[in-house]
C-alpha positions in Angstrom: -9.0 20.5 -8.1 -10.5 22.9 -5.6 -8.4 25.8 -5.3 -8.9 25.2 -1.2 -7.4 21.7 -1.8 -3.5 21.4 -0.8 -1.4 19.2 -2.6 0.0 16.4 -0.1 3.5 15.2 -0.2 4.3 12.3 -2.2 6.8 9.7 -0.7 8.3 7.1 -2.9 10.3 3.9 -2.1 12.6 2.6 -4.4 15.5 -0.5 -4.2 16.9 -2.1 -7.3 14.2 -2.0 -10.0 15.2 0.9 -12.5 12.5 -0.1 -14.9 9.7 -0.1 -12.5 10.6 3.1 -10.9 10.8 4.5 -14.5 7.4 3.6 -15.1 5.7 5.0 -12.1 7.7 8.5 -12.5 6.5 8.3 -16.0 2.9 7.8 -14.8 3.0 10.2 -12.5 4.2 13.0 -14.7 0.5 13.0 -16.2 -0.7 13.6 -12.7 -1.6 17.8 -13.0 -0.5 18.2 -9.2 2.9 16.6 -9.3 4.9 20.0 -10.0 2.8 21.6 -6.9 3.7 18.4 -4.4 6.4 18.2 -2.5 8.4 14.7 -3.6 10.8 12.8 -1.5 12.2 9.8 -3.1 14.0 6.8 -0.9 16.5 4.9 -2.8 17.4 1.9 -0.4 21.0 0.7 0.3 22.3 -2.7 -1.5 22.0 -5.9 0.2 25.3 -7.0 -1.1 27.9 -5.6 -3.7 26.1 -7.6 -6.1 23.2 -4.9 -6.1 25.5 -1.8 -6.0 24.9 -1.3 -10.2 21.5 -1.6 -10.0 21.1 0.6 -7.0 23.2 3.0 -8.8 21.2 2.7 -11.7 17.9 3.6 -9.8 19.3 6.5 -8.4 20.5 7.5 -12.0 16.7 7.3 -13.1 15.2 9.3 -10.1 17.7 12.1 -10.7 16.4 12.1 -14.4 13.0 11.7 -14.4 11.8 12.9 -11.4 11.0 16.7 -11.3 13.6 19.1 -10.3 12.3 19.9 -7.1 12.4 16.4 -5.7 14.4 15.4 -2.9 16.4 12.1 -3.7 17.5 10.1 -0.3 19.7 7.5 -1.5 20.5 5.3 1.7 24.2 3.5 2.4 22.7 1.0 4.5 20.1 -1.6 3.3 17.1 -0.8 5.3 14.7 -3.1 4.0 11.1 -2.4 3.0 9.8 -2.5 6.5 12.3 -0.1 8.1 12.4 2.2 4.8 8.6 3.0 4.9 8.1 3.3 8.5 11.2 5.4 9.0 10.6 7.6 5.9 6.5 7.6 6.6 7.4 8.9 10.4 9.8 11.2 9.5 7.8 12.9 6.9 4.6 13.2 9.4 6.8 15.0 11.6 6.7 17.7 9.2 3.1 17.4 7.5 -0.2 16.9 8.6 -0.8 14.0 5.5 1.1 12.1 3.1 1.2 9.9 -0.2 2.9 7.2 -0.2 4.2 4.7 -3.5 6.3 1.9 -3.9 8.4 2.1 -7.2 6.5 -1.1 -8.9 3.0 1.0 -9.2 1.8 2.8 -12.2 -0.8 5.6 -11.3 -3.9 7.2 -13.1 -3.4 10.9 -13.7 -6.6 11.1 -11.6 -4.7 9.6 -8.6 -3.1 12.8 -6.8 -6.5 14.9 -7.5 -8.5 11.7 -5.7 -6.1 11.3 -2.8 -5.9 15.5 -2.2 -9.5 15.9 -2.2 -10.0 12.8 0.3 -7.0 14.0 2.5 -8.8 17.2 2.8 -12.3 15.9 2.8 -11.8 13.4 5.9 -8.9 15.2 7.7 -10.9 15.7 10.6 -13.0 12.4 10.5 -10.6 10.0 12.6 -13.1 7.0 11.7 -11.4 7.3 8.4 -7.5 5.9 8.7 -6.3 5.6 5.4 -6.8 5.8 1.7 -5.9 3.6 -0.8 -5.9 3.8 -4.8 -5.7 0.1 -5.3 -9.1 -2.3 -6.1 -9.3 -5.5 -6.8 -10.7 -6.7 -10.3 -14.6 -6.8 -9.5 -16.4 -5.8 -12.5 -20.0 -5.2 -11.0 -18.3 -2.6 -8.7 -16.4 -1.1 -11.7 -19.8 0.1 -12.7 -19.9 2.5 -9.5 -18.9 6.3 -9.7 -18.8 6.6 -6.0 -15.9 5.3 -3.6 -16.7 3.3 -0.5 -15.3 2.3 2.9 -14.2 -1.2 4.2 -12.6 -2.2 7.3 -9.2 -3.0 6.2 -6.3 -1.1 4.1 -3.9 -2.2 1.2 -0.5 -1.0 1.0 -0.8 -0.4 -3.1 -0.6 3.4 -3.3 -1.9 4.8 -0.1 -2.1 7.8 2.0 -3.0 8.9 5.6 -3.0 11.7 8.3 -0.4 12.2 10.8 -2.3 11.8 13.7 -3.7 8.0 12.3 0.1 7.1 11.8 1.2 8.4 15.4 -1.4 6.0 16.8 0.6 3.3 15.0 3.5 4.3 15.9 2.7 4.6 19.5 1.2 0.8 19.9 3.5 -1.0 17.2 4.7 -3.5 19.9 1.3 -4.7 21.5 0.8 -8.4 21.1 -2.0 -9.7 19.0 -3.5 -12.1 22.1 -6.5 -12.3 20.3 -4.8 -14.5 17.6 -6.4 -17.7 19.4 -9.9 -16.4 18.9 -11.9 -17.4 16.1 -14.3 -14.6 16.4 -11.1 -12.3 16.1 -9.7 -14.1 13.2 -13.0 -14.0 11.4 -13.2 -10.3 11.7 -9.7 -9.5 11.2 -10.1 -11.4 8.1 -12.8 -9.0 6.8 -15.1 -12.0 6.7 -13.1 -14.0 4.1 -11.2 -11.4 1.9 -7.7 -12.4 3.1 -6.0 -14.4 6.0 -4.8 -11.3 7.3 -4.9 -13.5 10.9 -2.2 -15.9 9.5 -0.1 -13.2 8.1 0.0 -11.6 11.4 0.8 -14.9 13.3 3.6 -15.4 10.8 4.9 -11.7 11.6 4.6 -12.3 15.4 6.8 -15.6 14.5 9.5 -13.7 12.7 8.5 -15.5 9.7 7.7 -12.7 7.5 8.6 -8.9 8.3 5.7 -6.8 7.5 4.9 -3.1 8.0 1.6 -3.4 6.6 0.0 -6.0 8.4 0.9 -4.3 11.7 -0.6 -1.1 10.3 -3.5 -3.1 9.5 -3.8 -4.5 13.0 -3.2 -0.8 14.4 -6.3 0.5 12.1 -8.5 -2.8 13.5 -8.0 -1.9 17.0 -9.4 1.5 16.6 -12.2 0.6 13.9 -10.8 2.5 11.6 -11.9 2.2 8.0 -10.2 2.9 4.2 -11.4 4.6 1.6 -11.3 2.4 -1.5 -12.2 3.4 -5.3 -14.8 1.3 -7.0 -12.1 1.0 -9.9 -8.4 0.8 -9.6 -6.4 4.1 -9.9 -3.2 2.2 -9.3 -1.5 -0.9 -11.0 0.9 -3.2 -9.7 3.7 -4.1 -12.1 5.9 -5.8 -9.4 3.7 -9.1 -8.7 6.1 -11.8 -9.0 8.8 -10.0 -8.0 10.1 -7.4 -4.8 10.1 -8.2 -1.0 7.1 -10.2 -0.4 6.4 -11.9 -4.0 7.3 -14.8 -5.5 7.9 -15.6 -9.5 5.3 -18.2 -8.9 2.6 -15.6 -8.0 -0.5 -17.1 -10.2 -2.3 -13.6 -9.0 0.0 -11.7 -12.0 -1.4 -14.1 -14.7 -4.9 -12.6 -14.3 -6.3 -10.2 -16.7 -6.4 -6.7 -15.0 -8.7 -3.7 -16.3 -6.6 -0.7 -18.0 -6.5 2.3 -15.7 -8.8 5.1 -17.0 -7.1 8.2 -17.8 -10.4 10.1 -16.8 -12.4 8.4 -14.0 -12.4 10.3 -10.9 -14.5 8.5 -8.2 -16.9 10.8 -5.9 -16.2 10.8 -2.4 -19.2 9.2 -0.4 -20.8 11.1 2.3 -21.5 8.5 4.8 -18.8 6.8 6.5 -19.5 3.4 7.4 -18.6 0.0 5.8 -20.3 -0.8 2.3 -21.1 -4.7 3.4 -22.3 -5.2 -0.1 -19.1 -4.0 -1.8 -17.2 -6.4 0.5 -19.4 -9.1 -0.4 -18.5 -8.7 -4.2 -14.7 -8.8 -3.4 -14.5 -11.2 -1.0 -16.3 -13.6 -3.9 -14.3 -12.5 -6.7 -11.9 -14.2 -8.4 -9.3 -12.0 -8.3 -9.4 -11.9 -4.3 -9.7 -15.8 -4.3 -6.3 -16.2 -6.3 -4.6 -13.7 -3.8 -5.9 -15.3 -0.6 -4.6 -18.8 -2.3 -1.2 -17.5 -2.9 -0.9 -16.1 0.4 -2.1 -18.8 2.0 0.4 -21.2 -0.1 3.3 -18.5 1.0 2.6 -18.3 4.4 3.0 -22.7 4.3 6.2 -22.3 2.4 7.6 -20.1 5.1 6.4 -22.4 8.0 7.8 -25.3 6.0 11.2 -23.7 5.7 11.4 -22.5 9.1 10.6 -26.4 10.5 13.1 -27.6 8.0 15.7 -24.8 9.7 15.2 -25.6 13.0 14.8 -29.5 12.9 17.9 -31.3 14.9 
């Protein structure tokens, strides 16, 4: 890594899955920048007494496997994922210019920190770039590329951002999405078929989901922000089928996933603009179609449950 590139602080959010946190920390140990990075691990408090033991085990994993300089914050109260991430990222960005955010169910490439830190430095002064992600859908044609590209939506599975971008989100987090009734808004917000993001935002506004991510994306969208995506994944999600918003019936977890490369380090693009060719390939991939179907089924399930709950 170039000596002028600084190591951004790493925020890790964990709850009651010690095996997942162990996998993440084991993969992070292969990243050369880990020892020079400030690390904060947030272990959320138990929802009830049945989770006390598992949360204690998670804390033990953090203490035994994280580098010695890592700071571990064990909450006595259960914040939940949305409050945990919004609070943790906001607090960190009061002290730092940028952050790298990882949830406990990820496994990362040895090149992830190199990639994130280089991109955080390269695009720090370009406000059009709102965030970075290490995730990529399984799109074999894109995986042949050697250079990253920009898309008009972010991803929560391994990401990074800057203080100025996050502060814009925090300042406007309570605004209403009055555009939800507009077909043109929905088409654009859905990234032209990649995901039914508008329906997720609708569910959030109705109180049927509690998502930090959809509000983060809405903030980015309102500012015409872009996210840098690698052509092949630098993170793998091991938690599909469990976790806050997942279901044990999630078909996405049965899809074949490409193995993370230990050597692949994407180049950074000079041109900051949407790669529409990549957007077409992603929208038409089997991976995305399955994720979209799972999301739609999940939304329908929540609406039915809410209707039955409110029925006289």
